[in-house]
SEMI-171509 format. One record per residue (C-alpha): x negated, z, y negated; residue number from 1; residue in three letters. Coordinates in Angstrom, 2 decimals. Example, Ala and Ser with C-alpha at 12.3 -4.5 7.8 and 13.67 -1.06 7.14 Angstrom:
[[-12.30 7.80 4.50] 1 Ala] [[-13.67 7.14 1.06] 2 Ser] 
! end
This chain:
[[15.81 0.12 7.84] 1 Met] [[12.63 -0.40 5.93] 2 Thr] [[13.21 -1.08 2.43] 3 Leu] [[10.49 -3.49 1.81] 4 Leu] [[8.07 -5.98 3.91] 5 Ser] [[5.50 -7.85 2.47] 6 Ile] [[4.12 -10.76 4.34] 7 Val] [[0.60 -11.97 4.19] 8 Val] [[-0.31 -15.12 5.54] 9 Pro] [[-3.75 -15.18 7.02] 10 Val] [[-6.06 -17.85 8.15] 11 Arg] [[-9.89 -16.96 8.18] 12 Asn] [[-9.79 -14.38 5.40] 13 Glu] [[-12.28 -11.81 6.76] 14 Glu] [[-14.11 -11.57 3.55] 15 Ala] [[-10.93 -10.70 1.59] 16 Arg] [[-8.99 -8.62 3.86] 17 Leu] [[-10.41 -5.11 3.60] 18 Pro] [[-9.94 -5.41 -0.25] 19 Gly] [[-6.37 -6.96 0.11] 20 Thr] [[-5.07 -4.29 2.35] 21 Leu] [[-6.40 -1.35 0.26] 22 Arg] [[-4.95 -3.17 -2.70] 23 Gly] [[-1.40 -3.73 -1.29] 24 Leu] [[-1.31 -0.03 0.29] 25 Thr] [[-2.08 1.41 -2.92] 26 Ala] [[0.56 -0.91 -4.93] 27 Ala] [[3.29 0.11 -2.45] 28 Leu] [[2.43 3.61 -1.91] 29 Ala] [[2.91 4.01 -5.91] 30 Glu] [[6.50 2.57 -5.54] 31 Ile] [[8.09 3.29 -2.10] 32 Thr] [[6.95 5.12 1.28] 33 Lys] [[9.80 2.82 3.10] 34 Ser] [[7.73 -0.29 3.29] 35 Ala] [[5.34 -2.10 5.42] 36 Glu] [[2.64 -4.95 5.43] 37 Ile] [[2.92 -7.78 7.93] 38 Val] [[-0.32 -9.67 8.38] 39 Val] [[0.28 -12.99 10.03] 40 Val] [[-2.77 -14.67 11.50] 41 Asp] [[-2.43 -18.31 11.57] 42 Asn] [[-5.11 -19.17 14.25] 43 Ala] [[-8.04 -17.62 12.59] 44 Ser] [[-11.35 -18.10 14.28] 45 Thr] [[-13.28 -15.30 12.28] 46 Asp] [[-13.01 -11.67 12.32] 47 Arg] [[-9.72 -11.56 10.77] 48 Ser] [[-7.65 -10.30 13.60] 49 Val] [[-10.40 -7.46 14.25] 50 Glu] [[-10.36 -6.26 10.62] 51 Ile] [[-6.72 -5.83 10.66] 52 Val] [[-6.69 -3.97 13.89] 53 Arg] [[-9.37 -1.71 12.61] 54 Ala] [[-8.14 -0.69 9.21] 55 His] [[-7.30 2.87 8.91] 56 Gln] [[-3.74 3.36 9.03] 57 Ser] [[-2.20 5.29 5.75] 58 Gly] [[1.05 5.70 3.91] 59 Pro] [[2.19 2.35 4.72] 60 Ile] [[2.25 0.84 8.06] 61 Pro] [[0.42 -2.42 8.81] 62 Ile] [[1.58 -4.82 11.67] 63 Arg] [[-0.34 -7.81 12.89] 64 Leu] [[1.96 -11.06 13.90] 65 Val] [[0.59 -14.06 15.50] 66 His] [[1.44 -17.65 14.29] 67 Cys] [[-0.09 -20.25 16.59] 68 Pro] [[1.75 -23.12 14.51] 69 Gln] [[-0.72 -24.21 11.62] 70 Pro] [[0.30 -24.04 8.01] 71 Gly] [[1.17 -21.29 5.40] 72 Lys] [[4.83 -22.13 5.56] 73 Gly] [[5.01 -21.57 9.23] 74 Ala] [[2.94 -18.25 8.80] 75 Ala] [[4.90 -16.82 6.06] 76 Val] [[8.48 -17.75 8.11] 77 Arg] [[6.83 -16.09 11.30] 78 Ala] [[6.13 -12.81 9.10] 79 Gly] [[9.63 -12.93 7.43] 80 Val] [[11.84 -13.45 10.58] 81 Leu] [[9.59 -10.51 12.46] 82 Ala] [[10.97 -8.22 9.93] 83 Ser] [[14.13 -6.49 9.48] 84 Asp] [[13.85 -4.72 6.02] 85 Ser] [[16.27 -4.75 3.13] 86 Ala] [[13.88 -6.95 1.15] 87 Tyr] [[10.94 -9.24 2.45] 88 Val] [[8.47 -11.33 0.43] 89 Gly] [[5.02 -12.46 0.76] 90 Phe] [[1.91 -12.68 -1.39] 91 Cys] [[-1.31 -14.79 -1.00] 92 Asp] [[-4.24 -12.82 0.61] 93 Ala] [[-6.24 -13.33 -2.42] 94 Asp] [[-3.89 -11.07 -4.58] 95 Leu] [[-3.95 -13.62 -7.53] 96 Ala] [[-0.66 -12.01 -8.45] 97 Thr] [[-1.03 -8.64 -9.98] 98 Asp] [[0.82 -6.35 -7.55] 99 Met] [[2.12 -4.55 -10.73] 100 Asp] [[5.05 -7.09 -10.37] 101 Ala] [[6.45 -5.17 -7.37] 102 Leu] [[8.25 -2.49 -9.59] 103 Gly] [[10.03 -5.19 -11.62] 104 Pro] [[10.50 -7.15 -8.32] 105 Thr] [[12.55 -4.37 -6.61] 106 Leu] [[14.38 -3.62 -9.81] 107 Leu] [[15.88 -6.98 -9.69] 108 Gln] [[16.65 -7.26 -6.11] 109 Leu] [[18.37 -3.94 -6.48] 110 Gly] [[20.32 -5.05 -9.26] 111 Ala] [[21.81 -8.01 -7.23] 112 Gly] [[19.47 -10.93 -7.43] 113 Val] [[18.71 -12.80 -4.50] 114 Asn] [[15.45 -14.22 -4.94] 115 Val] [[12.49 -13.11 -7.30] 116 Val] [[9.97 -15.86 -8.10] 117 Val] [[6.65 -15.07 -9.42] 118 Gly] [[6.32 -17.71 -12.22] 119 Ser] [[3.32 -18.87 -14.04] 120 Arg] [[4.94 -21.05 -16.22] 121 Ala] [[7.09 -18.00 -17.72] 122 His] [[6.22 -17.70 -21.27] 123 Pro] [[5.23 -14.05 -20.96] 124 Ser] [[3.13 -14.32 -17.70] 125 Ser] [[-0.97 -14.05 -18.27] 126 Ile] [[-2.52 -16.74 -16.33] 127 Val] [[-6.29 -17.02 -16.04] 128 His] [[-6.85 -20.65 -14.30] 129 Ala] [[-9.93 -22.38 -13.80] 130 Arg] [[-8.94 -25.35 -11.92] 131 His] [[-10.45 -28.67 -12.12] 132 Ser] [[-8.89 -31.40 -14.36] 133 Lys] [[-7.99 -33.11 -11.09] 134 Val] [[-6.15 -30.26 -9.62] 135 Arg] [[-4.44 -29.59 -13.05] 136 Gln] [[-3.29 -33.23 -13.03] 137 Ala] [[-2.22 -33.06 -9.17] 138 Gly] [[-0.26 -29.48 -9.90] 139 Ala] [[1.45 -31.15 -13.03] 140 Trp] [[2.61 -34.18 -11.27] 141 Phe] [[3.68 -32.02 -8.12] 142 Phe] [[5.87 -29.91 -10.53] 143 Arg] [[7.59 -32.88 -11.88] 144 Arg] [[8.58 -33.87 -8.31] 145 Met] [[9.61 -30.39 -7.27] 146 Ala] [[11.80 -30.16 -10.32] 147 Asn] [[13.94 -32.92 -8.55] 148 Gly] [[14.60 -30.75 -5.57] 149 Tyr] [[14.84 -27.36 -7.51] 150 Val] [[16.09 -27.90 -10.82] 151 Pro] [[15.38 -25.08 -13.49] 152 Gly] [[12.57 -23.37 -11.76] 153 Val] [[9.65 -23.87 -13.70] 154 Gly] [[6.99 -22.71 -10.83] 155 Asp] [[7.64 -23.45 -7.44] 156 Thr] [[4.09 -22.81 -5.97] 157 Gln] [[3.17 -19.42 -7.27] 158 Cys] [[2.48 -17.45 -4.01] 159 Gly] [[4.70 -14.46 -4.89] 160 Tyr] [[8.20 -14.48 -3.54] 161 Lys] [[10.75 -12.07 -2.52] 162 Phe] [[14.17 -12.01 -1.15] 163 Phe] [[17.05 -9.96 -0.10] 164 Asp] [[17.70 -9.70 3.94] 165 Arg] [[20.66 -12.20 3.94] 166 Arg] [[19.04 -14.89 1.78] 167 Thr] [[15.74 -14.59 3.66] 168 Ala] [[17.42 -15.33 6.70] 169 Asp] [[19.56 -18.03 5.70] 170 Ala] [[16.42 -20.02 4.22] 171 Val] [[13.70 -19.00 6.40] 172 Phe] [[15.64 -19.59 9.71] 173 Gly] [[15.97 -23.32 9.36] 174 Pro] [[12.62 -24.28 7.13] 175 Leu] [[11.11 -27.18 8.53] 176 Arg] [[8.34 -27.71 6.17] 177 Thr] [[5.15 -25.94 7.41] 178 Trp] [[2.51 -26.79 5.12] 179 Gly] [[1.90 -25.74 1.35] 180 Phe] [[5.17 -27.41 0.06] 181 Ala] [[7.24 -24.96 2.06] 182 Phe] [[8.21 -23.13 -1.22] 183 Asp] [[10.18 -26.13 -2.29] 184 Val] [[12.35 -26.23 0.73] 185 Glu] [[12.88 -22.42 0.49] 186 Leu] [[13.99 -22.40 -3.01] 187 Leu] [[15.98 -25.80 -2.53] 188 Ala] [[17.75 -23.94 0.27] 189 Arg] [[18.39 -20.99 -1.55] 190 Ala] [[19.95 -22.99 -4.28] 191 Gln] [[22.23 -24.93 -2.37] 192 Arg] [[23.73 -21.43 -0.94] 193 Ile] [[24.30 -20.21 -4.34] 194 Gly] [[21.45 -17.67 -4.50] 195 Ala] [[20.59 -16.16 -7.65] 196 Val] [[16.96 -16.96 -8.29] 197 Ile] [[15.01 -14.81 -11.02] 198 Phe] [[11.72 -16.27 -12.32] 199 Glu] [[9.50 -13.33 -12.89] 200 Leu] [[6.70 -13.30 -15.45] 201 Pro] [[3.29 -12.17 -13.84] 202 Val] [[-0.25 -11.58 -14.20] 203 Cys] [[-2.08 -14.38 -12.22] 204 Trp] [[-5.85 -14.90 -11.73] 205 Asn] [[-7.45 -17.78 -10.33] 206 Asp] [[-9.47 -16.42 -7.45] 207 Ile] [[-12.40 -18.24 -6.24] 208 Pro] [[-12.39 -19.34 -2.44] 209 Gly] [[-8.97 -20.85 -2.11] 210 Ser] [[-8.12 -22.56 1.29] 211 Thr] [[-6.39 -25.33 -0.72] 212 Phe] [[-8.20 -28.54 -0.72] 213 His] [[-6.95 -31.08 -3.69] 214 Pro] [[-7.27 -34.12 -1.70] 215 Leu] [[-6.38 -33.23 1.94] 216 Arg] [[-3.75 -30.68 1.21] 217 Asp] [[-2.60 -32.25 -1.82] 218 Gly] [[-1.48 -35.62 -0.27] 219 Tyr] [[0.08 -33.63 2.68] 220 Arg] [[2.14 -31.86 -0.04] 221 Ser] [[3.21 -34.63 -1.57] 222 Phe] [[4.01 -36.39 1.76] 223 Ala] [[6.13 -33.24 2.52] 224 Ala] [[8.19 -33.53 -0.57] 225 Leu] [[8.66 -36.99 0.42] 226 Met] [[9.96 -36.12 3.65] 227 Arg] [[12.14 -32.94 2.15] 228 Met] [[14.51 -35.66 0.83] 229 Arg] [[15.99 -36.09 4.56] 230 Ala] [[15.46 -32.33 5.40] 231 Ile] [[17.63 -31.52 2.42] 232 Leu] [[20.29 -34.32 2.79] 233 Ala] [[21.14 -32.55 6.58] 234 Asp] [[21.50 -29.41 4.61] 235 Val] [[24.25 -31.01 2.51] 236 Gln] [[25.87 -32.14 5.47] 237 Glu] [[25.69 -28.88 7.11] 238 Glu] [[27.47 -27.31 4.16] 239 Gln] 
! end
C-alpha cells in the first residue's frame, strides 16, 4: 500500500501545472518514496490534461483521473476515492500552502490524528493575503456561519487537508456538496464520527489567478451552507 496520496483538483490550470508538479514531486521526494500525486481533471478545456500526460516521470508517480461532475468538491472526492493509500489529502494547484507542512502532517497522522487541517487562523501561521475588502468581509461571514456546522475549527476553507484512510472513506464516500463549500461538510461529517481533527499552522501565500469568483462562487457557497442543514440532519439520523 502506498503511504501517501496527494490529490490536486485541476480546471484549466495549464499555466500553473508544470510548476505545481515539480514542486510537489520535490517536496514528497524529501519525505517518502511511498507516495503518489493524483491530478483530477475537472472538465478542463485548455492543455491541462496534455501537460500532466507529458510530464516526465520521476521518483513520485503521477496519475490522472477524470471527473466530469463540475465542482472542486466533486473533483477532490473523485481523486480521494480513486486512491488506496494509508493517508490521503488534497492541496490546491497554486500551492498557496507551503509544502513544508507535509512532514508535520505525516507526523500527526502517524501519531493517531484522523484529520490534519491546514489553518491560516492558527496563531503560529504565516499568512500573506491580498484579498479585496469585499472578499475579506465575505470570508469572515462565511467562517461565522461555518462555525455553526464545525464548532472549534478556526479555518474550514484552507485548501490543505489530509486524512487517514478509514476517515477519508467515511467522509468522502457520502459527500453531497460539490462546490467550494465542500470542506465544511467534510469536517462536519468527520466530527460526527468522532474523528480527531488537528489544525496545523501553515505558511500561506495568496497566489494571483484564483478561479474563485467572490460574487458568483461566494453566493453558491452560502447557498450550499444553507442546504447543508438538511444534509447533516440526514447524517444524524443515520447514526
